[in-house]
C-alpha positions in Angstrom: 31.8 -14.1 141.6 32.3 -10.7 140.1 29.6 -8.8 138.2 30.5 -5.9 135.9 27.4 -3.9 135.1 26.5 -0.5 133.9 26.2 1.5 130.7 28.1 3.7 128.3 26.7 6.4 125.9 27.7 7.1 122.4 26.3 9.3 119.6 23.0 7.6 118.5 24.2 7.5 114.9 27.3 5.6 116.1 25.6 3.0 118.3 25.1 0.3 115.6 28.7 0.5 114.4 30.0 0.5 118.0 28.0 -2.6 118.8 29.3 -4.3 115.7 32.8 -3.6 117.0 31.9 -5.3 120.3 31.0 -8.7 118.7 34.6 -9.9 118.8 34.9 -8.8 122.4 31.8 -10.7 123.5 32.9 -13.8 121.6 36.4 -13.8 123.1 35.1 -13.1 126.6 32.5 -15.9 126.4 35.3 -18.4 125.5 37.6 -17.1 128.2 38.3 -19.2 131.3 36.1 -18.0 134.2 33.6 -16.1 132.1 30.0 -17.0 133.1 28.3 -14.5 130.8 28.9 -11.3 128.9 26.4 -9.1 127.1 26.8 -5.7 125.4 23.5 -4.5 124.0 21.5 -1.6 122.8 19.2 0.0 125.3 15.5 -0.3 124.4 14.6 3.3 125.3 17.7 5.5 125.0 19.3 5.6 121.5 22.6 6.7 122.8 22.9 4.0 125.6 24.7 0.7 125.5 24.2 -1.7 128.4 27.0 -3.8 129.7 26.7 -6.9 131.9 29.3 -9.5 132.7 29.6 -12.4 135.2 33.0 -13.9 136.1 33.9 -16.6 138.5 36.6 -14.6 140.1 38.5 -11.3 140.0 41.6 -13.2 138.9 39.9 -14.6 135.7 38.5 -11.2 134.9 41.9 -9.6 135.4 43.5 -12.2 133.1 40.9 -11.6 130.4 41.5 -7.8 130.6 45.3 -8.3 130.2 44.9 -10.7 127.2 41.6 -9.8 125.7 41.0 -7.4 122.8 42.1 -3.8 123.0 39.7 -1.0 123.4 39.8 0.8 120.1 36.4 2.2 120.7 37.1 4.4 123.7 37.0 7.5 121.5 33.3 7.0 120.7 32.3 6.8 124.4 30.6 10.0 125.6 30.1 8.8 129.2 30.8 5.6 131.2 29.0 4.4 134.2 30.3 0.8 134.7 31.1 -0.8 138.1 32.3 -4.1 139.5 30.4 -5.9 142.2 31.8 -8.7 144.5 29.0 -11.2 144.9 29.0 -13.5 148.0 25.8 -15.5 147.4 23.4 -16.3 144.6 19.8 -17.4 144.6 17.8 -18.6 141.6 15.0 -16.2 140.8 12.8 -18.7 139.0 12.5 -22.5 139.6 
């Protein structure tokens, strides 16, 4: 499993429109083969921060989505990016 996690920052006044532009990305990713979960959301504390979290069943399915998924027209709005990929070898349920 691959986890993509981190955050980006944008001007606080642009955050709502940036997130609106992400709706199609989340919809397409969630329907893609190998996608286990995707969330792009506003941070509860920092008005410039957008949190990113993705789970994919493999690097291959993530790479395929990146090649065929939506373009990144919103790159210009990003002030900073701190997003990384993690290779996960085991998973344990936290509750139940």
